[in-house]
C-alpha positions as CSV (number, residue, x, y, z in Angstrom):
1,M,5.5,-1.3,-7.0
2,L,7.9,-4.5,-5.4
3,R,6.3,-3.6,-2.2
4,Y,1.8,-2.7,-4.1
5,D,2.9,-6.1,-6.3
6,S,5.8,-8.5,-5.1
7,A,7.0,-11.5,-7.2
8,L,7.0,-13.7,-3.9
9,Q,4.0,-13.6,-2.1
10,L,4.8,-16.0,0.7
11,F,8.1,-18.2,1.7
12,E,8.0,-21.5,5.0
13,R,10.5,-21.6,6.6
14,T,11.1,-24.9,8.8
15,A,12.7,-23.9,12.7
16,T,15.6,-26.0,13.7
17,E,14.6,-25.2,17.8
18,P,11.6,-23.9,18.9
19,V,10.5,-20.1,19.1
20,R,7.8,-17.8,19.7
21,V,5.5,-16.1,17.2
22,G,2.8,-13.3,18.6
23,D,0.8,-16.0,20.9
24,V,2.1,-19.4,19.7
25,T,5.8,-21.0,19.6
26,V,7.3,-23.0,16.2
27,E,8.5,-26.6,17.3
28,P,11.4,-27.9,15.8
29,G,10.2,-29.8,12.8
30,Q,7.1,-27.6,11.8
31,R,6.8,-25.3,9.5
32,I,5.2,-21.3,8.9
33,A,4.7,-19.1,6.4
34,A,5.1,-15.8,6.0
35,L,3.2,-14.0,3.7
36,L,5.1,-11.1,2.2
37,G,2.5,-9.7,0.4
38,A,-0.1,-9.0,3.2
39,A,3.2,-7.5,5.0
40,N,3.4,-4.8,2.2
41,R,-0.1,-3.9,2.5
42,D,0.3,-3.7,6.3
43,P,-1.7,-0.3,7.6
44,A,0.3,-0.4,10.2
45,V,3.5,0.4,8.1
46,F,2.2,1.8,5.6
47,A,0.3,4.3,5.7
48,D,-2.7,4.6,2.6
49,A,-1.9,0.7,2.5
50,D,-3.5,-0.2,-0.7
51,T,-2.9,2.3,-2.9
52,F,0.4,2.1,-5.7
53,R,2.4,5.5,-4.8
54,P,6.0,4.8,-6.5
55,D,7.2,8.0,-4.4
56,R,6.3,6.2,-1.0
57,D,9.1,7.7,1.5
58,P,9.6,5.5,3.4
59,N,8.9,1.5,2.2
60,P,9.9,-0.2,4.3
61,H,8.6,-3.2,2.1
62,L,9.6,-6.9,2.5
63,A,9.9,-8.1,-0.9
64,F,13.5,-9.1,-0.8
65,G,12.7,-11.0,2.2
66,A,14.7,-9.4,5.3
67,G,17.6,-10.2,7.9
68,V,19.4,-13.3,7.1
69,H,17.6,-13.8,4.3
70,F,17.1,-10.9,2.5
71,C,17.5,-11.4,-0.9
72,L,21.4,-10.8,-2.5
73,G,20.0,-10.9,-5.8
74,A,18.3,-7.5,-4.3
75,P,20.8,-4.1,-5.6
76,L,21.2,-5.7,-8.7
77,A,17.5,-6.5,-9.5
78,R,16.9,-3.0,-8.2
79,M,20.8,-1.7,-10.5
80,E,18.6,-4.0,-13.5
81,L,15.2,-2.3,-13.5
82,V,17.1,1.4,-13.2
83,E,18.9,0.9,-16.1
84,S,16.4,-1.6,-17.9
85,L,13.3,0.8,-16.9
86,G,15.3,3.9,-17.7
87,L,16.2,2.9,-21.5
88,L,13.0,1.8,-22.3
89,L,11.3,5.1,-21.9
90,R,14.1,7.0,-23.4
91,E,13.5,4.5,-26.4
92,L,9.7,4.6,-26.3
93,P,8.5,7.5,-24.5
94,G,4.8,6.5,-26.3
95,L,5.2,2.8,-24.7
96,D,1.7,2.3,-23.1
97,L,-0.9,0.0,-22.8
98,A,-2.2,-1.8,-25.4
99,G,-4.3,-4.6,-24.0
100,T,-5.2,-5.7,-20.8
101,P,-2.1,-8.0,-18.7
102,E,-2.7,-11.8,-18.1
103,P,-1.3,-13.0,-15.4
104,R,0.4,-15.9,-15.0
105,G,-2.3,-17.2,-12.5
106,T,-0.4,-18.4,-9.5
107,F,0.0,-17.7,-5.7
108,V,3.6,-17.9,-4.4
109,L,5.4,-16.9,-8.0
110,R,3.4,-13.8,-9.3
111,G,4.2,-13.4,-12.8
112,F,2.4,-12.4,-16.4
113,T,2.1,-14.7,-19.7
114,S,1.9,-11.6,-21.5
115,V,2.2,-7.8,-21.1
116,P,0.3,-6.2,-24.5
117,V,2.1,-2.7,-25.8
118,G,2.3,-0.1,-28.1
119,V,3.9,3.1,-29.2
């Protein structure tokens, strides 16, 4: 799910020294934006990239960043998701969408203002 629709769609970094990105040199002080949403749908990395497949393996998504910029909270976020979703589905096995979720309407930090559900 994180690969398919990451909460964070883009981030910016400022170069502290010259760095080559493809055919371009980014000079110190210049900024570059990484579009995680696009990277997570890269057909060179993900077969059938625009299809939601929760069993996708391998799944080298960038929803938590990478390298020195990897999210320190990623293990906690994964654990919280497994525990809370497992409990929710055990306690409310008939849980289903009861309407159309309302997106927040922002590009960089995605999410929903409401997700109507019922049992």
